[in-house]
N, C-alpha and C positions, 0 to 999 in steps of 0.2 A: 342456158344458165351455166355458169361456171361450176366445175366439179372439183372435188378434192381428189387429185390423182395419187397423191402421196400423203396419206393421212398423218397428221401431226401427232406426235407422242408427248407433246409438251405437258408437263404436270400442271394441273389446275390449281388456282389459289384456293385456300381453305374457304368453304362457303360462308357467306355472311349469315349470321343467325339472328339478326335483328327482327326478322319476321316472326320469331317464336315468342317474343316478349309478351307476357300476359295471356298466353295461350295454354290450353289444356291438351296434353299429349298422352296418348295411350300406346303402350308397346305390348303386343301379344308375344308370348315367349320371352318375356322381359328378363327372366333369370338365366337365359342362355348366354353364350360367349359374346355374341353381337349385342344382345339386349343390355347386358351390364355395361359394356363399353359405350354404347350409344347413350344410355341414361347418365353416365358420368359426364359426358359432354353436355347433355341437356342442362345439368345442374348449374352450369355457369352462364346460362343464356337469358335468365329472367323469366322463365316459364312460370305460369301460375300454379300448375299442378302436373305431376307425372304419375300416371297410373300404370302399375306393373300387373299385367294379366297373365297368369300361368297356373299350372295344375298342382305344382309341388310346393306344399306349405313349408317343408324343410328348407328348400332352396330360397324361398322368400324370406324365411327367418334369418338364414345365413347372410343373405344380401342386405337385409335391414341392419344387421350387426356390423357389416364390413364397409358399407357405403355411407359416409357422413351426410346428414341432411339438415344442415343448420337452419335453413329457412322453412323447414317442415312442409315441403311441397310434394313429397312422395306418398303415394297410396298403394297398398298391396291388395289385389283383388284375386282371390282364388276362383278359378273357373277353367272350363275346357271349351275350346272353340267349337267342339261338336254340339255343345248345348246352346241352342239358339236363344233361348230365353235368358240364360245367364249372360251371353254376349250382349244381348239387347240392353240389359240392365247396366252392364259395365260401361257401355258407350254413351250413357246419358251425360250431356254437357261437354263432350269431347270435341275439340276443334281439329286436331291432327292425329292420324292413326298410322303406326308403323307395324306391319304384320310380319313378324319374324317367327311365329310358332309353326312348327312342322315336325313330322317324323322324317328322318333323313338317313338312317343307317341302312345302306343298300342291302346287305344280306338278310337283315331282319325283315325288311319290307318285301323282299322276294318270297320269304316264307310266310308272311302275314299280309297278303296283298290288300285285303279288304280293309284292314286297319289303316293302311296308307291312304286308301280312298276316303275313308270317313274323316280323317284329320286333314289331309292336304287338299282335298277337293270339296267335300261337303262342308268342312270347316271354313274354307275360303268363301263359299257362297253364303254361309251364315254371317260372316263378317260383312260382306257386301250388302246384304239385306238390312242388317242392323245399322250399318253406317248411313245408309240412305234414310231409314226411318227415324234415326236419331239426329239427323242433320249434321253429321261430321263433314267438315269442309274438304279435307284432302286425306287420301289414304294411299300409302305406298307399301307394296308387298315385296318381299325379298325372294328372288328367284335364283337360278343357278345355271351354269353352263351345261349341266346335265339335262336341262330342259330342251336343248337344241339337238334335233335329231336323236331323241332319247333311245337308249338301248337297255334301260332298266326301268323298273316300276317307279322308283323315286323320280327319275327324270320325267317320266310320262305324267305323273301326278303334278309335278311342278309346271309342266307345259300346260296342263289343263287349268291350273291355278292362274297362270299368266293370261290365258284366254278369257277366263272368268273376270279378272280384274279390268282387262281392256274393254270387254263388253259391258261391264258394270256401268260405264259412262252412258251407254244407250239406255240401260235400265233405269238410271238416275233421272233421265229426262230433263225437265226444267228445274230440278232441285239444284242446290249449291254444291252437292257432293261430287267430287271428282276422284278417279282412280288411276294410278300408274303403277309400274313395277320397276325394280332394278335387277339386273342380271349380271352376276360376276362369278369369278372362279374360286379356287381354293383359298381359304383364309388362314394365314399363319396364326397359330395359337387357338384355333377353334377346336371343338371336340371332334376327334377323328382325324386330326392333322397328322401328316406322315412324319413330321419332325419328332414329336415325342416317341413315336414307334421306333424310329431309327436310333434315338438316344438310348432307349431301353435295350434294343437289340445289339447295340455295339459292344455291350458287356460280354456277349457270347463270342464275339469275333466274327460273326456272320451277319450280313445285312440282306434281307430278302428283297429282290427286285423282280417285278413282273416282266418287264421288257426293257432292254437297254436303250431302245429308241423312244421311250415314252416321254412326253412333254406335258406340262401343265401350266395354266395361267396361275399367277400368284399375287396376292395382295395382303396388306396388313389390315388389322381391325380398324385402324385410323382411316385407311382408304375406304373401307366399307362404310364407315360412318359418314365420311365426306360425300360419298355417292348418294346415300339416302337423303342427306341434308340438301344436296344439290337438286335432287328430284323434288323434294318437298317444296323448295323455294321457287322452282322454275316451271313446274308441271302445268299443263293446260288440261290434261286428262287423256288417257289412252296411250301415253308414251311408255316405251321400255328403254330405260337408261343403262348404258353399258360403259363402264370406265375403261380408259386405255391403260392397261396394266401389263407388266413384263411376263415373259414366259421363263421357264426353267426346265432343264432336263433332270428327271428324277435321279438318274445315275450320277450326275454331277453333285447333287445334294448329298447322296449317299457317300461319295468319295470324300466330301468335305467333313461330314459328321464322323465317318469312320475310315480315315485314310489308311489304316493298317488292317481293316476288316476285309474278309473275303466276300464278294458279291455272289449271292445264290439266285440264279435266274429261275423263277417259278412259273413263268408264263402268265398271260393275261387272264384274269378271272372272269367268270360269266358276268355280264352286265358292265364290263369295264371297257373304256376306249383307249386306243393308243395315243390319240391326241384329242384335245377338247376344242369346241367351237363356241364362240360367243355371239357371232352374227353370221347368218348364211348369205349366199349370193341372192337368194330370193327376197331376203329382207333388205338388201342394200338399196333397192330402188325406192324405198321409202325411209331411208336413214339419212341423218344429218351428221356432219362432223363439226363438233364444237370443241373448244379448248378443254382437253382432258377427258372428253366423253364422246360417245356416239349416242344419238337419240333416234330410236326407231319409232316412227310415227305409226298410228293405227291404219293409215291408208296412204297411197301415193299422193292423193289429192291433199290430204292433211300435211304431208311432208313439204309441199310447196306453199303452204299457207304462211302468212307473216307471223312474227312472234319470236323468231330466233335470229336476232341480229348478228350478222357476221358468220353464221353457220352456213356451210356449203354441203350440197348433196355429196355422198361418197361416190367414188368412181363405179362405173357399171361392173356388175359381177364381182364386186369386192367381197372377200370372205375373211372374217376375222377369226383366225385359228391359232392354236398355241404353237404349232410347228412352223408356220409361216409368218409369225409375228415379227415386226421390225425391232421390237424392244426386248432385250434379254437381260436377266440378272447376271452380273459378272461374278467370278469366284470371290472377289472381295466383298461384294454385296451379300452373297450367300453366307459367307463366314460371319459377317456382322449380324445378319438375320438370325442365324443359329445361336450366336452368342447372346443376343438380346432375349431370345426365347428361353434359352437355358438359364 
């Protein structure tokens, strides 16, 4: 079988959303950065209902005030994914589920490890159980590059979440419920993004850098939404979807945000990597290369099964890492990105 020896970085077309018309969609963590952006996109697709499931009633109130809902399709459901009974009740009548709820602040989770386990792992299993019992058709979970060869607790819990969602298809048996995940890198504009940190720090004339060699994958909220919609519309169950996204050097971003600032090298913090990986060599033997995305199938046998027309297996021992990526943000693109964010 032919293989993709030089994976294409062609940008995918915006996913068709016709499959969402008349459907009920629930988003856990719906008041977060991704959740709000995703829901704004859903509002123009003809969905029958959008359910925002989250813990913070203040954020829900603010979201309700700031996002117009002329067709009255949005519902706000207060609850915690740790509470299995509440999750079960919220999932009644849901067709599609996007799981974006998580604890993700690395230092806080290192200090409070069991809280991370309860939300990111136990909460994920609660979602899987409720989705099967309530007859949800498709469920997509948001993962992260931190889940690949994890060096901190956040990444480890996300790796467990991925494994639970992939295995959830076995647990679902002959039911209609199917589970997949998307895995991507740092999101511009999300909570914890380095851009607002640099914008704030440049007032002091000094920008903190952990290591001048550090690289990161980077994508916009729109690209994150596109990835989830692509997964929802094409999934068979058990796949992990990885978008083809550019890399950037943190030091390049710092120089563009604060060209007159002094860079202070602080060293890599505990639980932090020099470079990020979105797909390992061991995953490559069950991965497919399709326009704009890699699709990691649950097994090597599944990767060779029909259903992905035009997709080719990736080359042997291919590794998708931020330092060896073939696609990089140019200085012009970085400037435009910072200007848009600011």
